[in-house]
N, CA, C and O of each residue as an XYZ file, in Angstrom:
632
protein
N    -120.676     27.389    259.040
C    -121.730     26.544    258.246
C    -122.766     27.434    257.684
O    -123.452     28.223    258.334
N    -122.802     27.268    256.659
C    -124.006     28.119    255.346
C    -124.522     27.201    254.687
O    -124.156     26.073    254.358
N    -125.617     27.941    254.492
C    -126.588     27.108    253.406
C    -126.705     27.711    252.714
O    -126.714     28.930    252.890
N    -126.890     26.996    251.307
C    -127.030     28.251    250.399
C    -127.522     27.728    249.189
O    -127.343     26.510    249.183
N    -128.191     28.223    247.927
C    -128.573     27.713    246.627
C    -127.122     27.004    246.010
O    -126.027     27.485    246.302
N    -127.245     25.943    245.225
C    -126.081     25.507    244.403
C    -125.546     26.331    243.561
O    -126.312     27.146    243.049
N    -124.565     26.353    243.298
C    -123.579     27.249    242.190
C    -123.307     26.205    241.281
O    -123.759     25.093    241.554
N    -122.641     26.366    240.235
C    -122.184     25.721    239.342
C    -120.604     24.832    239.788
O    -120.399     23.619    239.764
N    -119.931     25.634    240.065
C    -118.975     25.752    240.887
C    -118.571     24.459    241.765
O    -117.423     24.069    241.980
N    -120.040     23.755    242.323
C    -120.123     23.076    243.579
C    -120.399     21.443    242.629
O    -120.846     20.413    243.135
N    -120.093     21.577    241.557
C    -121.242     20.367    240.834
C    -120.037     19.121    241.148
O    -120.411     17.967    241.353
N    -118.507     19.508    241.162
C    -117.621     18.179    240.940
C    -118.156     17.741    243.057
O    -118.344     16.686    243.663
N    -118.187     18.764    243.336
C    -117.820     18.114    245.248
C    -118.887     17.672    245.551
O    -118.844     16.826    246.444
N    -120.808     18.152    244.761
C    -121.500     17.819    245.202
C    -122.068     16.540    244.797
O    -123.011     15.959    245.336
N    -121.259     16.096    243.593
C    -121.648     14.795    242.881
C    -121.188     13.842    243.302
O    -121.696     12.722    243.257
N    -119.717     14.265    243.976
C    -118.819     13.430    244.676
C    -119.422     12.977    245.917
O    -119.532     11.768    246.123
N    -119.898     13.995    246.921
C    -120.295     13.333    248.014
C    -121.542     12.690    248.214
O    -121.808     12.066    249.241
N    -122.657     12.892    246.824
C    -123.791     12.087    246.712
C    -122.983     10.665    246.498
O    -123.334      9.864    247.364
N    -122.067     10.159    245.653
C    -121.704      9.028    244.986
C    -121.144      8.654    246.259
O    -121.562      7.555    246.623
N    -120.540      9.063    246.859
C    -119.938      8.327    248.446
C    -121.266      7.914    249.502
O    -121.508      6.746    249.804
N    -121.928      8.885    249.911
C    -123.155      8.306    250.569
C    -123.699      7.198    250.194
O    -123.515      6.064    250.635
N    -124.545      7.650    249.156
C    -125.273      6.447    248.573
C    -124.919      5.083    248.143
O    -125.620      4.071    248.149
N    -123.572      5.268    247.729
C    -123.010      3.830    247.486
C    -122.882      3.043    248.795
O    -122.788      1.817    248.729
N    -122.874      3.499    249.662
C    -122.639      2.989    250.884
C    -123.908      2.718    252.015
O    -123.867      2.395    253.202
N    -125.001      2.989    251.125
C    -126.645      3.090    252.059
C    -126.887      1.552    252.289
O    -126.726      0.835    251.301
N    -127.177      1.088    253.220
C    -127.556     -0.229    253.573
C    -129.132     -0.434    253.430
O    -129.680     -1.455    253.845
N    -129.951      0.809    252.695
C    -131.258      1.122    252.872
C    -131.898      0.673    251.157
O    -133.029      0.345    250.798
N    -130.598      0.842    250.376
C    -130.896      0.342    248.887
C    -130.545     -0.653    248.224
O    -129.586     -1.235    248.733
N    -131.007     -1.191    247.093
C    -130.395     -2.422    246.981
C    -129.357     -1.826    245.936
O    -129.307     -0.616    245.714
N    -128.444     -2.845    245.243
C    -127.458     -2.287    244.091
C    -128.275     -1.509    242.933
O    -127.921     -0.374    242.614
N    -129.306     -2.101    242.350
C    -130.052     -1.511    241.037
C    -130.197      0.064    241.516
O    -129.773      0.994    240.830
N    -130.977      0.266    243.029
C    -131.391      1.714    243.197
C    -129.982      2.272    243.473
O    -130.065      3.388    242.961
N    -128.729      2.162    243.981
C    -127.735      2.706    243.748
C    -127.120      3.201    242.847
O    -126.544      4.283    242.739
N    -127.290      2.163    242.028
C    -126.780      2.548    240.842
C    -127.245      3.485    239.755
O    -126.655      4.247    238.990
N    -128.951      3.052    240.023
C    -129.578      4.292    239.161
C    -129.173      5.766    239.466
O    -128.626      6.554    238.694
N    -129.532      5.956    240.667
C    -129.697      7.141    241.609
C    -128.259      8.162    241.701
O    -128.063      9.363    241.885
N    -127.199      6.665    241.405
C    -125.613      7.847    241.331
C    -125.403      8.211    240.041
O    -124.552      9.054    239.758
N    -126.314      7.487    238.937
C    -126.202      8.254    237.518
C    -127.025      9.323    237.162
O    -126.763     10.183    236.321
N    -128.113      9.221    237.895
C    -129.398     10.354    238.219
C    -128.509     11.551    238.712
O    -128.767     12.691    238.325
N    -127.375     11.278    239.638
C    -126.985     12.960    240.075
C    -125.387     12.920    239.628
O    -124.579     13.250    240.495
N    -125.100     12.698    238.878
C    -123.949     12.689    238.205
C    -123.821     14.458    237.943
O    -124.644     15.368    237.843
N    -122.337     14.364    237.898
C    -121.761     15.887    237.740
C    -122.779     16.082    235.927
O    -123.981     16.194    236.167
N    -122.665     16.098    235.352
C    -123.862     16.221    233.899
C    -124.865     17.151    234.528
O    -125.061     18.364    234.444
N    -125.478     16.088    235.239
C    -127.312     15.921    235.527
C    -127.896     16.596    236.178
O    -129.009     17.108    236.056
N    -126.573     16.660    237.508
C    -126.619     18.092    238.167
C    -126.319     19.326    237.669
O    -126.505     20.313    238.381
N    -125.926     19.424    236.666
C    -125.713     20.691    236.084
C    -127.403     20.801    234.864
O    -128.145     21.764    234.669
N    -127.444     19.744    234.440
C    -129.224     19.999    233.631
C    -129.623     20.492    234.693
O    -129.840     21.703    234.734
N    -129.792     19.799    235.656
C    -131.057     19.944    236.609
C    -130.577     21.473    237.318
O    -131.562     22.210    237.375
N    -129.982     21.784    237.579
C    -129.889     23.400    237.874
C    -130.324     24.470    237.193
O    -130.859     25.509    237.581
N    -129.871     23.885    235.579
C    -130.302     24.927    234.563
C    -131.664     25.049    234.388
O    -132.213     25.970    233.784
N    -132.451     23.688    235.162
C    -133.928     23.649    234.988
C    -134.667     24.325    235.999
O    -135.732     24.909    235.800
N    -134.116     24.238    237.017
C    -134.947     24.877    237.941
C    -133.354     24.834    238.991
O    -132.879     23.846    239.551
N    -132.768     26.383    238.981
C    -131.907     27.025    240.196
C    -132.127     26.527    241.507
O    -131.281     26.059    242.268
N    -133.327     26.672    241.693
C    -133.818     26.346    243.544
C    -133.793     24.680    243.698
O    -134.329     24.149    244.670
N    -133.108     23.884    242.629
C    -133.375     22.475    242.756
C    -132.454     21.592    243.642
O    -132.695     20.491    244.138
N    -131.236     22.427    243.716
C    -130.118     21.976    244.485
C    -129.905     23.071    246.059
O    -130.091     24.287    246.105
N    -129.592     22.415    246.888
C    -129.665     23.390    248.214
C    -128.297     22.769    248.966
O    -128.317     21.572    249.254
N    -127.256     23.470    249.246
C    -126.086     22.852    249.843
C    -125.818     23.464    251.163
O    -126.038     24.634    251.477
N    -125.448     22.773    251.701
C    -124.797     23.495    253.120
C    -123.069     23.222    253.125
O    -122.750     22.052    252.914
N    -122.048     24.114    253.327
C    -120.553     24.256    253.432
C    -119.667     24.950    254.161
O    -119.585     26.156    254.396
N    -119.032     24.057    254.479
C    -117.805     24.478    255.631
C    -116.992     25.007    255.111
O    -116.308     24.355    254.322
N    -116.763     26.141    255.280
C    -115.103     26.524    254.360
C    -115.757     26.594    252.930
O    -116.730     27.141    252.412
N    -114.646     25.697    252.529
C    -115.254     25.632    251.002
C    -115.150     24.009    250.808
O    -114.259     23.517    250.116
N    -116.145     23.214    251.482
C    -116.270     22.305    251.653
C    -118.099     21.516    251.706
O    -118.843     21.323    252.667
N    -118.238     21.302    250.581
C    -119.641     21.195    250.766
C    -120.049     19.604    251.754
O    -119.631     18.474    251.500
N    -120.818     19.950    252.699
C    -121.284     18.841    253.746
C    -122.334     18.555    253.913
O    -122.537     17.799    254.863
N    -123.643     19.061    252.993
C    -124.620     18.636    252.794
C    -125.282     18.941    251.487
O    -124.905     19.709    250.603
N    -126.628     17.984    251.561
C    -127.223     18.609    250.138
C    -128.483     18.357    249.955
O    -128.716     17.174    250.205
N    -129.273     18.862    249.676
C    -130.559     18.944    249.437
C    -131.090     18.773    248.165
O    -130.922     19.742    247.425
N    -131.665     17.852    247.710
C    -132.184     17.956    245.995
C    -133.656     17.655    246.280
O    -134.186     16.790    246.978
N    -134.213     18.761    245.429
C    -135.443     18.781    245.116
C    -136.185     19.067    243.932
O    -135.402     19.670    243.198
N    -137.265     18.951    243.377
C    -138.406     19.395    242.445
C    -139.595     19.937    242.736
O    -140.465     19.604    243.540
N    -139.493     21.057    241.764
C    -141.139     21.621    241.991
C    -141.980     20.777    240.627
O    -141.626     20.568    239.466
N    -143.209     20.436    241.375
C    -144.113     18.847    240.509
C    -145.337     19.698    241.439
O    -145.739     19.708    242.602
N    -145.620     20.347    240.223
C    -147.287     21.148    240.236
C    -147.768     21.616    241.665
O    -148.686     21.209    242.375
N    -146.576     22.884    241.888
C    -146.767     23.304    242.701
C    -146.940     22.903    244.531
O    -147.371     23.586    245.460
N    -146.364     21.437    244.475
C    -145.659     21.322    245.755
C    -144.344     20.711    245.482
O    -144.284     20.146    244.390
N    -143.215     20.683    246.245
C    -142.051     20.413    245.922
C    -141.887     19.000    246.456
O    -142.379     18.735    247.553
N    -141.090     17.870    245.615
C    -140.369     16.819    245.916
C    -139.141     16.766    246.232
O    -138.177     17.146    245.566
N    -139.173     16.024    247.838
C    -137.865     16.389    248.727
C    -137.162     15.285    248.026
O    -137.704     14.217    248.310
N    -136.032     15.124    247.116
C    -135.958     14.096    246.329
C    -134.834     13.071    246.937
O    -134.835     11.841    246.973
N    -133.649     14.248    247.510
C    -132.636     13.395    248.590
C    -132.005     14.433    249.841
O    -131.665     15.560    249.480
N    -131.909     14.205    250.736
C    -130.877     15.089    251.890
C    -130.329     14.467    252.330
O    -130.940     13.494    252.773
N    -129.047     14.494    252.530
C    -127.846     13.896    252.617
C    -126.649     15.024    253.912
O    -126.925     16.219    254.019
N    -125.972     14.692    254.375
C    -124.644     15.234    255.191
C    -123.921     14.037    255.144
O    -124.295     12.866    255.090
N    -122.411     14.743    255.186
C    -121.317     14.167    255.051
C    -121.035     13.760    256.551
O    -121.072     14.552    257.493
N    -120.723     12.302    256.648
C    -121.141     11.639    258.126
C    -120.143     11.804    259.147
O    -120.148     11.245    260.243
N    -118.681     13.181    258.400
C    -118.004     13.426    259.715
C    -118.775     14.739    260.701
O    -118.481     15.093    261.843
N    -119.776     15.237    259.837
C    -121.131     16.376    260.425
C    -122.255     16.314    260.552
O    -122.941     17.336    260.558
N    -122.871     14.866    260.718
C    -124.044     14.150    261.523
C    -124.316     14.822    262.790
O    -123.544     15.022    263.728
N    -125.542     15.137    262.657
C    -126.330     15.168    264.074
C    -125.494     16.665    264.878
O    -125.104     16.814    266.037
N    -125.449     17.700    263.558
C    -124.942     18.953    263.986
C    -126.043     19.745    263.050
O    -125.575     20.655    262.365
N    -127.227     19.535    262.966
C    -128.456     20.037    262.591
C    -128.490     20.768    261.299
O    -129.393     21.481    260.860
N    -127.055     20.386    260.634
C    -127.040     20.474    259.040
C    -128.747     20.175    257.861
O    -129.414     20.858    257.084
N    -128.770     18.919    258.340
C    -130.342     18.360    257.777
C    -131.320     19.544    257.749
O    -131.783     20.304    256.898
N    -131.434     19.319    259.277
C    -132.670     20.754    259.814
C    -132.503     21.650    259.081
O    -133.452     22.022    258.391
N    -131.070     22.379    258.976
C    -131.454     23.927    258.130
C    -131.452     23.416    256.785
O    -132.059     24.223    256.080
N    -131.082     22.534    256.182
C    -131.150     22.289    254.973
C    -132.855     21.942    254.675
O    -133.124     22.055    253.479
N    -133.543     21.710    255.185
C    -134.857     21.587    255.250
C    -135.793     22.753    255.561
O    -136.924     22.689    255.079
N    -135.509     23.669    256.207
C    -135.590     25.041    256.926
C    -135.725     25.660    255.507
O    -136.776     26.007    254.968
N    -134.295     25.746    254.933
C    -134.117     26.548    253.539
C    -134.892     26.167    252.491
O    -135.456     26.942    251.718
N    -134.924     25.102    252.460
C    -135.839     24.146    251.065
C    -137.532     25.005    251.487
O    -138.098     25.703    250.646
N    -137.951     24.835    252.507
C    -139.342     25.250    253.361
C    -139.381     26.785    252.694
O    -140.443     27.063    252.138
N    -138.542     27.610    252.691
C    -138.088     28.780    252.358
C    -138.436     29.133    250.867
O    -139.301     29.818    250.320
N    -137.493     28.446    250.499
C    -137.906     28.088    248.664
C    -139.466     27.865    248.209
O    -140.272     28.395    247.445
N    -139.411     26.663    249.215
C    -141.249     26.527    248.750
C    -142.508     27.808    248.738
O    -143.536     27.979    248.083
N    -141.834     28.532    249.782
C    -142.907     29.616    249.991
C    -142.162     30.630    248.796
O    -142.906     31.577    248.537
N    -141.219     30.647    248.221
C    -140.923     31.692    247.122
C    -141.422     31.169    245.746
O    -141.240     31.899    244.772
N    -142.076     29.891    245.569
C    -142.471     29.007    244.740
C    -143.842     29.228    244.759
O    -144.554     29.052    243.770
N    -144.334     29.692    246.083
C    -146.272     29.194    246.603
C    -146.494     28.197    245.978
O    -147.051     27.997    244.898
N    -145.810     27.262    247.052
C    -145.729     25.904    247.260
C    -146.791     25.813    248.522
O    -146.763     26.668    249.407
N    -147.664     24.794    248.541
C    -148.187     24.584    249.914
C    -147.572     23.341    250.577
O    -147.884     22.899    251.683
N    -146.773     22.910    249.849
C    -146.695     21.344    250.555
C    -145.207     20.844    250.018
O    -144.611     21.095    248.971
N    -144.922     20.194    250.941
C    -143.057     19.581    250.243
C    -143.549     17.958    250.577
O    -144.064     17.724    251.671
N    -143.421     17.213    249.897
C    -143.612     15.300    250.021
C    -142.241     14.885    249.644
O    -141.441     15.404    248.864
N    -142.161     13.804    250.398
C    -140.992     13.058    249.747
C    -141.532     11.301    249.982
O    -142.631     10.898    250.363
N    -140.466     10.617    249.645
C    -140.244      8.966    250.058
C    -139.197      8.619    250.951
O    -138.075      9.115    251.047
N    -139.804      7.557    251.686
C    -138.111      7.038    252.407
C    -138.541      5.416    252.733
O    -139.679      4.976    252.897
N    -137.438      4.787    252.767
C    -137.605      3.603    252.652
C    -138.228      2.847    253.843
O    -137.624      3.211    254.852
N    -139.086      2.039    254.117
C    -139.409      1.477    255.455
C    -138.602      0.866    256.533
O    -139.011      0.602    257.663
N    -137.471      0.677    256.089
C    -136.261      0.154    257.085
C    -135.888      1.039    257.273
O    -135.587      0.866    258.454
N    -135.501      2.382    256.974
C    -134.753      3.385    257.682
C    -135.024      4.410    258.399
O    -135.073      5.607    258.117
N    -135.260      3.641    259.691
C    -135.588      4.279    260.480
C    -134.868      5.798    261.102
O    -135.578      6.745    261.442
N    -133.732      5.818    261.157
C    -133.166      7.383    261.368
C    -133.795      8.272    260.354
O    -134.228      9.360    260.735
N    -133.880      7.972    259.272
C    -134.301      9.076    258.498
C    -136.075      9.592    258.659
O    -136.504     10.739    258.535
N    -136.908      8.265    258.983
C    -138.030      8.447    259.006
C    -138.198      9.288    261.035
O    -138.989     10.229    261.104
N    -137.788      9.055    261.803
C    -137.231     10.026    262.592
C    -137.310     11.760    262.536
O    -138.008     12.605    263.094
N    -136.408     11.778    261.734
C    -135.545     13.284    261.150
C    -136.898     13.510    261.084
O    -137.597     14.188    261.837
N    -137.292     12.677    259.805
C    -138.573     13.876    258.876
C    -139.440     13.710    259.971
O    -139.246     14.893    260.248
N    -140.034     13.430    260.643
C    -141.014     13.416    261.538
C    -140.541     14.515    262.390
O    -141.222     15.541    262.377
N    -139.709     14.486    262.974
C    -138.893     15.527    263.961
C    -139.094     17.146    263.280
O    -139.130     18.079    264.082
N    -139.191     17.368    262.151
C    -139.164     18.311    261.075
C    -140.163     18.888    260.507
O    -140.135     19.787    259.667
N    -141.666     17.999    261.295
C    -142.931     18.585    260.903
C    -143.738     17.484    259.434
O    -144.945     17.327    259.251
N    -142.639     16.914    258.636
C    -143.151     15.607    257.994
C    -144.411     14.613    258.379
O    -144.438     14.163    259.525
N    -145.312     14.310    257.577
C    -146.423     13.299    258.492
C    -146.553     12.233    257.828
O    -146.723     12.580    256.659
N    -146.572     11.043    257.916
C    -146.405      9.699    257.190
C    -148.016     10.140    256.132
O    -148.969     10.897    256.314
N    -147.603      9.193    255.044
C    -149.239      9.842    254.261
C    -149.698      7.856    253.744
O    -150.745      7.266    254.011
N    -148.974      7.533    253.291
C    -149.149      5.899    252.849
C    -147.609      4.926    252.724
O    -146.444      5.287    252.556
N    -148.209      3.614    252.886
C    -147.007      2.972    252.616
C    -147.091      2.189    251.185
O    -148.108      1.593    250.830
N    -145.726      2.274    250.298
C    -145.829      1.717    248.801
C    -145.301      0.286    248.893
O    -144.122      0.432    249.213
N    -145.521     -0.848    248.796
C    -144.862     -2.083    248.703
C    -144.484     -1.786    247.355
O    -144.902     -1.045    246.465
N    -143.130     -2.984    247.566
C    -142.525     -3.273    246.453
C    -142.809     -2.016    244.889
O    -143.425     -2.238    243.846
N    -142.116     -0.823    245.310
C    -142.513      0.048    244.746
C    -141.330      0.259    244.102
O    -140.791     -0.756    243.659
N    -140.768      1.323    243.926
C    -139.323      1.709    243.441
C    -138.262      0.959    243.555
O    -138.122      0.684    244.747
N    -137.205      0.353    242.725
C    -136.551     -0.510    242.741
C    -136.607     -1.681    243.513
O    -135.771     -2.368    244.100
N    -137.853     -1.719    243.346
C    -138.925     -3.489    243.916
C    -138.627     -3.205    245.192
O    -138.421     -4.166    245.933
N    -138.542     -1.941    245.703
C    -138.612     -1.905    247.487
C    -139.579     -1.403    248.036
O    -140.490     -0.979    247.324
N    -139.663     -1.305    249.448
C    -141.144     -0.694    249.932
C    -140.350      0.549    250.506
O    -139.216      0.906    250.823
N    -141.994      1.091    250.422
C    -141.341      2.892    250.818
C    -142.430      3.323    251.260
O    -143.519      2.800    251.025
N    -142.204      4.566    252.114
C    -143.479      5.579    252.494
C    -143.476      6.643    252.081
O    -142.414      7.233    251.881
N    -144.485      7.109    251.873
C    -144.803      8.460    251.411
C    -144.809      9.834    253.028
O    -145.351      9.825    254.134
N    -144.190     10.500    252.529
C    -144.488     11.705    253.651
C    -144.788     12.894    252.950
O    -144.690     13.045    251.732
N    -145.295     14.033    254.080
C    -145.790     15.075    253.872
C    -145.365     16.353    254.941
O    -145.459     16.263    256.165
N    -144.893     17.525    254.220
C    -145.539     18.645    255.293
C    -146.092     19.949    255.110
O    -145.397     20.959    254.994
N    -147.145     19.934    255.088
C    -147.562     21.576    254.499
C    -146.659     22.578    255.406
O    -145.956     22.733    256.405
N    -147.275     23.152    254.197
C    -146.514     25.000    254.482
C    -147.849     26.209    254.323
O    -148.980     26.005    253.882
N    -147.320     27.363    254.792
C    -148.562     28.120    255.484
C    -147.956     28.757    254.352
O    -146.788     28.995    254.658
N    -148.197     29.129    253.227
C    -148.272     29.960    252.284
C    -149.107     31.688    252.145
O    -149.040     32.323    251.092
């Protein structure tokens, strides 16, 4: 398994994996799923990577994309937008490796923090984020897509 920056040849696989995972998430309402799947379509992924070559990180096994980390540079912080792993490869340390790679890109970008949100009801994601060093910042009720979220951050030594 390799973790690396996205290449344009990955766009179809990445969009398909994202769509397959997000469409089945129990944590998000239909409005959230529809909007997020559109936001990470094949076309919009290409636009995203053209704006910031470090904004998509992938994990691959052979020629198959098995994990994705979408992020964006945000005023010398990194916003971790999504981290997803193919269900057949979960519990193998892939998400942890994606976060470690993201930290390295954050250091290259001279960023002091990675931050993200998580649905308040997503205990698996909250546990994972805590295990890789994220700390709770705040709870935001009735927010994005009229759902409850928590904000988390991980400080980085630069």
